[in-house]
C-alpha positions, 0 to 999 in steps of 0.5 A: 500500500502507498499512502501519501502524506497529504491529499487535497480534498475537492468540494466539487464546484472548483472547476465550475467556479474557475470557468465562471471567473474566466467567462466573466473576463475578470481575472484580476483580484477584487472580483466576485469570488474574492468578495465571496471568500472574504465574507465566508472567512469572516463568517467562519472566523468571526473576525471584524474583517478578512482581507484575502491575500496571495499568501499567508506570507503576504498577510504577515508582510501587511501586518508588519507594515501595520505594526509600523516596524522599523529598523532596530525594533525587536520581534519575539517569535518561536524558533520552531516555525516556518521562516515567513513568521519572522521574514516579514519583520526582518524585511522592515529592519527588525531583529528576531528574538527567538523563543523556545517551545513547549514539549507538549504542543510545540507552540511558543512557551509563553512562560519564557516570553517576558524575559525576552522583552526589552524596550525595543520589543514591538511585536510578539508573533505566536504561531499556532502549531498544528492548529493548536492554540498558543496560550493567548491569555498570557501572551496578550496580557504581556503585550497589552501591559507594554503596548506591544502588538500581537500578530497571530501566525495562524497559517495552520489554524483555520477553523480552530479555536482557543477558549471559544475564539477562532485562531487569528482573531485574538491578537491585533492581527491574524494571518491564515494560509490556504497553501496547497499543504493546508486543510483548505486550499487554493494552491497559493493564498492567504488572508489577513484577519483585522481585529480592530476596524481602525486598521481596516482602511490602512490594511486595504491601502497596503494590500492595493500597492499603497493606494486608496483604491478601496475608497474609489471602489466604495464610491467615496472618492472620484480618483484614487492615489498613492497614500501609503507603503504597499505591495501587490497582495491581492490574489487572482480571481481564479484562485479566489474561485477555487477557494470559494468552493473549498470554503463551502466544505471547510467545516466538513474538512475539519470534522473529517480530519479531527476524526482521523486525528482521534483515530490515530491517537486512540490506536497509538496511545498503547505505545505511549503508555508503554513508553515507546513514543509520545503523542501530541497534546491538545489542551482542553481549552483548544478545539484544534483542526487536526492539521498535523498528527505527529509522534515524538521518538526518544532520540534522533537515531530512533526517529531516523530509523522509524522514518526510514522504516515507514518510507520503505513501507510506502508511508509518506512521513516527514519531519518539519522545521529546522529551528530558526535560531540555528539557521545561517540567516540568524547568524547573519542577522547577529541574533544571540546564539543561546540554547533553546533545548526543547526546540533543538531536541524535538526538531530531531525527534518528531515525525509527522504521519499522513493525515487528510480528510479522506484518509481511510481507516484501512490506510490509518491501520496500515500506518499504525500497524507498521509503527507497532511492528517497528516497536516490536 
């Protein structure tokens, strides 16, 4: 049996939507399907506003501009994340300050943030790893006390929540991804969640190359002009057409993945009880979206052997990030080189298993049976 690591779910109306977009002759952004997507994202997240973008990275770029990041500012970010989480701020001249993660969720360790704050700290970027919420109460409390912005990297967190609040709507801004590897996809795409409407117009200016075109579209001005920093962050109507179909199935996709996640957890709990491996933990106050299912081995050597064994058995398993504080760019930027032991260990001992909305129980049993065989 060959089991892919990931497989995209198709709702069924993607191609019809794309044909409609092509037939309309409007292929650039800001069309019918973009508006449909933004309304659906607002409904699913409860955000004050949602602006569709061409990637989550673009959304983070916009958030960095909205935070008025300048040369010499500092931004706190978990070391265990994708480079986009910090690149947006580095591009504006900020210095990354890397924080360690927790051993149960692989999220930023909120208890270690306060010691990293200095007078130069302008933003904290919690990353909701695997669609499991960070400790946002503690993070927001630290930030509000010092007037620091909170930008949620909720790339993996669409349709997941923390204490009843959807991920991406708890900080000042939230960034969502619809990349082809995510639960809900359009190949390349994202959204910026604006949680305070006083930022909404400026966010629109930034998204439209620094122009106030949104005012023109809304009929408030006769001619638009250059008013702010910006870039071309709007996706094409073809991508929005595909995404509009996907968003119709967002809750169905999430439910199916959570069911698959729970099945893995139930079957592999015996191995955890025996001490062979550890499983991901989801705090009771979080409703996750089952974006990732991972296991933690007892050593890098075990991980390598398990990964090899599974791949030779036809199972698509993968590792994940290299901690950013150990990367060449961190050295180039002059980041402080200090041990972040949890991230350094877990990056070498975790292994992600195949999970997608249409994975069958037969496929999952095949995966689990082979893991049991490995630990015989």
